[in-house]
N, C-alpha and C positions, 0 to 999 in steps of 0.2 A: 414544297412539294420538292422531292428528289430529280435532279434530271437524271442518271444514272443510267445505263442500257436495262440492270439489275430489277430497277425499279416496274419496269415495264411487266417482265414476267412473274415477279416473286408477288403474292399475294397474302395479307395478313391473315392467317388463322383465325376463325371466329365460329365457335360451337355453334351446331340448330338447336340445341336444346338448352343451353343455360346461356350463351350469349358468350362466354368466357372466350379472352384471347391468349390464354394459355393452351398451347397445345405440345406433343411427344410424338416423334415418331414411335411405331407399333411394331410390332415383331410380326411377321409375314408367318402366318401359319398354316397355309394350305400350298398346295400345289396350283391354286388358281392365282391366290397372290403373291407367291414365288415367281410365277409365269406369265402368266395371262393380264394379272392388273397393271405392270410395265409397260407389257404394249399398248395400252390405254394413255399410259404414262398419270398411272395414277400411284400410289403409295397409301399403306392402312396408317393410319393417326388417331391418336386417341388425347381428349381434354383430360386438363389437370387439371380441372376442378369437380366435373360431374362422371368425368371418366367414360363418357359418351364414347364408340369406337365407331371408325366414320374412315370413308375412303377419299381424300385429295387427290388433286394435281400435285403433282412432282415441282410445279414452282410454289407452290403452299409455305409460305414461311412458317417452320416447327423446331424446336428446341431436339437436340435428341435425346437419348432416351435416356430416363434415369439412371444413375450410375448402379449397377448391381450390387445388391448387397455382396460382403466379402465370402465368401462360401465359407464356411469353416469345418475344416479337418480338421479333424479329435485326433489330438495328439498317441502316441502309443506309452502310457505312464510306466515304467518298468518302477520295478519295486525296488528299493534300496537294498545293497546287498546284507545288510544286517537287521533286517527286518523278515520274518517268517508269514505270510502271510497263507491261510488254510484256501 
């Protein structure tokens, strides 16, 4: 067991449904989640295996959100000057 002061407050994530230890920070959706939950030191988290969404203490160790897929913006395809397209 570590003697660091952080280990006293940081608890590992364990899913209550499947028992997985892989958890990710979830996006805050509602006004309640944005403004009220932080007053109670809670944050939304999601299990990495069963995808159950839950609220945990801010001291619970979870991974940052998965990198969002790059938003692919379609490029404007210009037609070559020598090509006539109807």
